[in-house]
C-alpha positions as CSV (number, residue, x, y, z in Angstrom):
1,X,22.9,18.5,29.7
2,X,22.3,21.7,28.7
3,X,24.9,22.7,26.1
4,X,27.6,25.7,27.3
5,X,26.2,28.2,24.5
6,X,22.6,27.0,25.0
7,X,20.4,30.3,25.7
8,X,17.6,29.4,27.8
9,X,14.9,30.1,25.4
10,X,16.1,27.0,23.6
11,X,16.2,25.0,26.3
12,X,12.9,25.5,27.0
13,X,11.9,24.6,23.1
14,X,13.9,21.7,23.3
15,X,12.1,20.4,25.7
16,X,8.9,21.3,24.5
17,X,9.7,19.8,20.8
18,X,10.8,16.5,23.5
19,X,7.6,16.0,24.9
20,X,5.4,16.8,22.1
21,X,7.4,14.2,19.8
22,X,6.9,11.7,22.4
23,X,3.4,12.5,23.0
24,X,3.2,11.9,18.9
25,X,5.2,8.8,19.1
26,X,2.6,7.6,22.0
27,X,-0.9,8.0,20.8
28,X,0.4,6.9,17.2
29,X,2.0,3.5,17.9
30,X,0.0,2.8,21.3
31,X,-3.0,2.0,18.6
32,X,-1.1,-0.8,17.6
33,X,0.6,-1.8,20.4
34,X,-2.9,-2.2,22.0
35,X,-3.8,-4.3,19.1
36,X,-0.9,-6.2,19.5
37,X,-1.8,-7.0,23.4
38,X,-5.6,-7.6,22.4
39,X,-4.0,-10.4,19.6
40,X,-1.8,-12.5,22.5
41,X,-4.4,-12.3,25.2
42,X,-5.6,-15.7,25.5
43,X,-8.1,-15.1,28.7
44,X,-9.5,-12.2,27.5
45,X,-12.7,-11.6,26.8
46,X,-14.2,-7.9,25.8
47,X,-13.1,-5.3,25.1
48,X,-10.5,-3.1,27.5
49,X,-7.9,-1.2,27.8
50,X,-4.4,-2.9,27.8
51,X,-0.8,-2.1,29.1
52,X,0.3,-6.2,28.6
53,X,-0.8,-9.2,27.0
54,X,-3.5,-10.9,29.6
55,X,-2.5,-14.3,29.5
56,X,0.0,-14.4,26.9
57,X,-0.9,-16.5,24.0
58,X,-0.2,-17.5,20.2
59,X,-3.8,-19.3,20.0
60,X,-5.2,-16.2,17.9
61,X,-1.9,-16.9,15.7
62,X,-2.2,-20.7,15.1
63,X,-6.0,-20.8,14.9
64,X,-5.4,-18.1,11.7
65,X,-2.5,-20.3,10.2
66,X,-4.1,-23.0,10.3
67,X,-6.9,-22.0,8.6
68,X,-6.7,-22.6,4.7
69,X,-8.7,-19.5,3.3
70,X,-6.5,-16.9,5.4
71,X,-3.5,-18.9,4.1
72,X,-4.9,-18.5,0.1
73,X,-6.1,-15.0,0.3
74,X,-2.4,-14.2,1.9
75,X,-0.9,-15.4,-1.2
76,X,-3.5,-13.6,-3.9
77,X,-2.6,-10.7,-1.8
78,X,0.6,-11.0,-1.9
79,X,1.0,-12.2,-5.7
80,X,-1.0,-9.2,-6.9
81,X,1.1,-6.6,-4.3
82,X,4.0,-8.1,-6.6
83,X,2.7,-8.1,-9.8
84,X,0.7,-4.9,-9.8
85,X,3.4,-2.4,-9.0
86,X,5.9,-4.0,-11.5
87,X,3.4,-4.2,-14.1
88,X,2.4,-0.7,-13.8
89,X,6.0,0.4,-13.8
90,X,6.9,-1.4,-17.0
91,X,3.9,1.0,-18.6
92,X,4.1,4.3,-16.7
93,X,7.3,4.4,-17.1
94,X,7.8,4.3,-20.8
95,X,4.9,7.1,-20.9
96,X,6.3,9.4,-18.5
97,X,9.6,9.3,-20.9
98,X,7.9,9.6,-24.3
99,X,6.0,12.8,-22.1
100,X,9.3,14.2,-21.0
101,X,10.1,14.7,-24.7
102,X,8.7,18.0,-25.4
103,X,10.4,17.5,-29.3
104,X,7.8,14.3,-29.6
105,X,5.2,15.9,-32.4
106,X,2.1,14.4,-30.5
107,X,3.7,14.9,-26.6
108,X,1.2,17.8,-25.9
109,X,-2.1,16.0,-27.8
110,X,-1.8,13.0,-25.6
111,X,-0.7,15.4,-22.5
112,X,-4.1,16.4,-22.4
113,X,-5.5,13.1,-23.1
114,X,-3.9,11.9,-19.9
115,X,-5.2,15.4,-17.9
116,X,-8.7,15.0,-18.6
117,X,-8.5,11.3,-17.1
118,X,-7.5,12.5,-13.7
119,X,-10.5,14.7,-13.6
120,X,-13.2,12.6,-15.3
121,X,-13.6,8.7,-14.6
122,X,-16.1,6.4,-16.0
123,X,-18.2,6.0,-12.8
124,X,-18.8,2.4,-10.6
125,X,-21.3,0.9,-13.4
126,X,-19.8,1.8,-16.6
127,X,-16.3,0.3,-15.1
128,X,-18.1,-3.0,-13.7
129,X,-19.8,-3.2,-17.2
130,X,-16.2,-2.8,-19.1
131,X,-14.1,-5.5,-16.6
132,X,-17.4,-7.9,-17.9
133,X,-16.8,-7.4,-21.5
134,X,-13.4,-7.6,-21.4
135,X,-13.1,-10.9,-19.4
136,X,-12.3,-9.9,-16.2
137,X,-15.1,-10.9,-14.1
138,X,-14.1,-13.8,-11.4
139,X,-10.8,-13.3,-12.8
140,X,-7.5,-12.5,-11.2
141,X,-6.6,-10.1,-13.7
142,X,-9.2,-7.8,-12.7
143,X,-6.4,-6.8,-9.7
144,X,-3.6,-6.1,-12.5
145,X,-4.9,-4.9,-15.9
146,X,-7.0,-1.9,-14.7
147,X,-4.1,-0.5,-12.7
148,X,-1.5,-0.9,-15.6
149,X,-1.4,2.7,-16.1
150,X,-0.6,4.4,-12.6
151,X,-2.3,6.9,-13.2
152,X,-2.0,10.6,-14.2
153,X,-0.8,11.3,-10.9
154,X,2.0,8.9,-10.8
155,X,2.9,9.6,-14.3
156,X,3.5,13.4,-13.4
157,X,5.9,12.8,-11.0
158,X,8.1,10.4,-12.9
159,X,7.8,13.0,-15.8
160,X,9.1,15.7,-13.7
161,X,11.7,14.0,-12.5
162,X,13.0,13.0,-15.7
163,X,12.4,16.4,-16.9
164,X,15.0,17.1,-14.2
165,X,17.7,14.7,-15.8
166,X,20.7,16.3,-17.6
167,X,19.7,17.0,-21.3
168,X,23.2,16.4,-21.9
169,X,23.0,12.4,-21.3
170,X,20.6,12.0,-24.1
171,X,22.1,13.8,-26.2
172,X,26.1,12.7,-25.7
173,X,23.9,9.1,-25.7
174,X,22.4,9.9,-29.5
175,X,25.5,10.9,-31.1
176,X,26.9,7.8,-30.1
177,X,24.5,6.2,-31.9
178,X,21.9,5.0,-28.8
179,X,18.2,4.8,-30.0
180,X,15.5,6.1,-27.6
181,X,14.7,2.0,-26.2
182,X,18.5,2.0,-25.2
183,X,18.7,5.5,-23.6
184,X,15.5,4.8,-21.9
185,X,16.7,1.3,-20.3
186,X,20.6,1.6,-19.4
187,X,20.5,5.6,-19.1
188,X,17.3,6.6,-17.9
189,X,15.6,4.2,-15.7
190,X,19.4,3.7,-13.5
191,X,18.7,7.2,-12.7
192,X,15.2,7.3,-11.7
193,X,15.4,4.4,-9.2
194,X,14.1,7.1,-6.1
195,X,10.9,7.9,-8.0
196,X,10.1,4.5,-9.4
197,X,10.4,3.1,-5.8
198,X,8.3,6.1,-4.4
199,X,5.7,4.9,-7.2
200,X,6.4,1.5,-6.2
201,X,5.5,1.9,-2.7
202,X,2.5,4.1,-2.9
203,X,1.1,1.1,-5.8
204,X,2.2,-1.5,-3.3
205,X,0.3,-0.6,-0.2
206,X,-2.8,0.3,-2.2
207,X,-2.9,-3.2,-4.0
208,X,-2.0,-5.0,-0.9
209,X,-4.8,-3.2,1.1
210,X,-7.6,-2.8,-1.9
211,X,-10.6,-5.0,-1.4
212,X,-13.0,-3.0,-2.7
213,X,-12.2,-5.0,-6.5
214,X,-12.6,-8.1,-4.8
215,X,-16.5,-7.4,-4.0
216,X,-17.3,-5.7,-7.5
217,X,-15.4,-8.5,-9.2
218,X,-14.9,-11.7,-7.5
219,X,-17.2,-11.9,-4.8
220,X,-18.4,-15.6,-5.9
221,X,-14.9,-16.6,-6.6
222,X,-13.4,-17.6,-3.2
223,X,-10.3,-18.7,-4.1
224,X,-9.4,-15.4,-5.5
225,X,-10.8,-13.5,-2.0
226,X,-7.8,-10.8,-0.5
227,X,-6.3,-10.7,2.6
228,X,-8.4,-7.4,3.2
229,X,-11.8,-8.7,1.4
230,X,-11.1,-11.8,4.6
231,X,-10.6,-9.3,7.2
232,X,-13.7,-7.7,6.1
233,X,-15.6,-11.1,6.6
234,X,-13.8,-11.7,9.8
235,X,-15.2,-8.3,11.5
236,X,-18.0,-8.4,10.2
237,X,-18.5,-12.2,11.4
238,X,-16.9,-11.6,14.7
239,X,-18.5,-8.0,15.2
240,X,-18.4,-6.0,18.5
241,X,-21.9,-6.6,19.3
242,X,-22.2,-10.6,19.6
243,X,-24.5,-12.1,22.0
244,X,-22.5,-14.2,24.6
245,X,-24.4,-17.2,23.6
246,X,-23.3,-16.3,20.1
247,X,-19.6,-16.3,21.2
248,X,-19.9,-19.6,23.3
249,X,-21.0,-21.1,19.7
250,X,-18.2,-19.9,17.4
251,X,-15.9,-21.7,20.3
252,X,-17.5,-24.9,20.5
253,X,-17.4,-24.8,16.6
254,X,-13.7,-24.0,17.0
255,X,-14.1,-20.9,15.0
256,X,-13.5,-18.8,17.6
257,X,-10.7,-18.9,20.7
258,X,-11.3,-16.7,24.0
259,X,-12.4,-13.2,21.9
260,X,-13.7,-11.4,19.0
261,X,-11.6,-8.5,19.4
262,X,-8.8,-10.6,20.1
263,X,-9.5,-12.9,16.7
264,X,-9.7,-9.3,14.7
265,X,-6.6,-7.8,16.4
266,X,-4.4,-11.2,15.3
267,X,-6.3,-11.0,11.7
268,X,-5.3,-6.9,11.5
269,X,-2.1,-7.5,12.8
270,X,-0.6,-10.0,10.6
271,X,-1.9,-7.9,7.7
272,X,0.5,-5.0,8.1
273,X,3.6,-6.9,9.0
274,X,4.8,-7.6,5.4
275,X,4.1,-3.7,5.4
276,X,5.9,-3.0,8.4
277,X,8.5,-5.4,6.8
278,X,9.3,-3.6,3.8
279,X,8.8,0.3,3.6
280,X,12.2,0.9,6.2
281,X,14.1,-0.6,2.8
282,X,12.2,1.7,0.6
283,X,12.0,4.7,3.2
284,X,15.1,6.6,1.9
285,X,13.8,6.5,-2.3
286,X,10.6,6.9,-0.7
287,X,11.5,10.7,0.9
288,X,14.0,11.6,-1.9
289,X,11.4,10.7,-4.7
290,X,8.9,12.7,-3.5
291,X,10.5,15.5,-2.8
292,X,12.7,16.0,-5.9
293,X,9.1,14.3,-8.1
294,X,7.3,16.9,-6.9
295,X,9.4,20.0,-7.3
296,X,7.1,21.0,-10.3
297,X,4.1,19.5,-12.5
């Protein structure tokens, strides 16, 4: 309904704006719905454009959940997604607290040291040799230890956020006899929850989607495969160029229900469900922390 004081130009703008938003929602949301329809289609062979499931079936999901290797990789990914971000915050947050204190004697020296690592890396081969020398090859902790320092970008976000807190809070706490550990844990941490949640979400998504480190360091340990690495193996095994003979062979062996695309879609959808469930609860912290923590550097 047209508002009483709304001009014709504003009315046209609202129509165009709503139409544009609906178009963006469609082109970004339909691929996910299409993948869901594929995973629920039990009578589909080949690649088609779907608007609803063709022969509703939960066969793909039943087959996936009965596969012990996929369930094991799910728990590996879940474990690194929980442990990785928490351990990263446990190291990066205190570092950002120290770097935000300009009265610290070596603050500028260490700050330049951190900045150098943002632009210069060791490279793949030196990193691989370092992981082997540290005993992290074929080890679950290769997913955790290298990322415990969250990187200079995360350090900048935390440092900037902490610097925006009123300095009088620290001064009054020091007057009352509080030490730096108490100030960090009891005063600073509760006030920087938005930026902690933002960086934690960044890190969690990175850990959940990671597969490359599995291929480099744990390819010979199937019990340490992550879910994304399993997904990559499934995509390679059930590629779109499978012949009819290969499909029939996979069906007889119990590795395929109806089509490779449906199986890949089901596994892919399972991998994105946890992030979809977690993100709404952290969205308010994500938006606030990202905006406030990026005002200055």
